[in-house]
C-alpha positions in Angstrom: 0.0 0.0 0.0 1.0 3.6 0.0 1.7 6.0 2.8 0.2 9.4 3.1 2.6 12.4 3.3 3.7 13.7 6.7 3.6 17.4 5.8 7.4 17.6 5.7 7.9 16.6 9.4 10.4 13.9 9.4 9.9 13.0 13.1 6.2 12.2 12.8 5.2 8.8 11.4 3.3 8.5 8.1 -0.5 8.1 8.4 -2.0 4.9 7.1 -4.8 5.3 4.5 -8.4 4.9 5.7 -10.1 1.5 5.5 -12.7 3.0 3.1 -12.0 6.1 1.1 -14.2 9.1 2.0 -15.8 9.2 -1.5 -17.1 5.7 -0.9 -17.8 5.9 2.9 -20.1 9.0 2.8 -22.5 7.7 0.2 -22.7 4.3 2.1 -23.4 6.2 5.3 -26.3 8.1 3.6 -27.7 4.9 2.2 -27.4 3.3 5.6 -29.4 6.1 7.2 -32.0 5.8 4.5 -32.3 2.1 5.0 -32.6 2.5 8.8 -35.5 5.0 8.4 -37.3 2.8 5.8 -36.9 -0.2 8.1 -38.2 1.7 11.1 -41.3 2.8 9.0 -41.9 -0.8 7.9 -41.7 -2.1 11.4 -44.1 0.6 12.5 -46.6 -0.3 9.8 -46.4 -4.0 10.6 -46.9 -3.3 14.3 -49.9 -1.1 13.6 -51.6 -3.8 11.5 -50.7 -6.7 13.9 -53.0 -5.8 16.8 -56.3 -6.0 14.9 -57.0 -2.2 14.9 -59.2 -0.1 17.0 -61.6 -2.0 19.3 -65.0 -0.9 20.6 -65.3 -1.0 24.4 -68.6 -2.4 25.8 -70.7 0.4 27.2 -69.0 3.2 25.3 -71.0 5.7 23.3 -69.7 4.0 20.1 -70.9 0.5 21.1 -73.6 -0.5 18.5 -75.3 -2.8 21.2 -75.7 0.1 23.7 -79.2 1.3 24.4 -79.9 5.0 24.0 -81.2 5.5 27.6 -78.2 3.8 29.2 -75.4 5.9 30.6 
């Protein structure tokens, strides 16, 4: 591999190159953030549909079997 320059200082060691170059790492980071947000949205939708939706509580004003005079 190659070594990065030391800015002319002979007493400092040369830096090693990064594992991923920045022009590759930043787009991957953005895609990772997008994938996390899409995954979180998908999990939210699955969780919202898994409980059977809204339920009518007996005796509530929205109960179709409730009598008009009952409170």
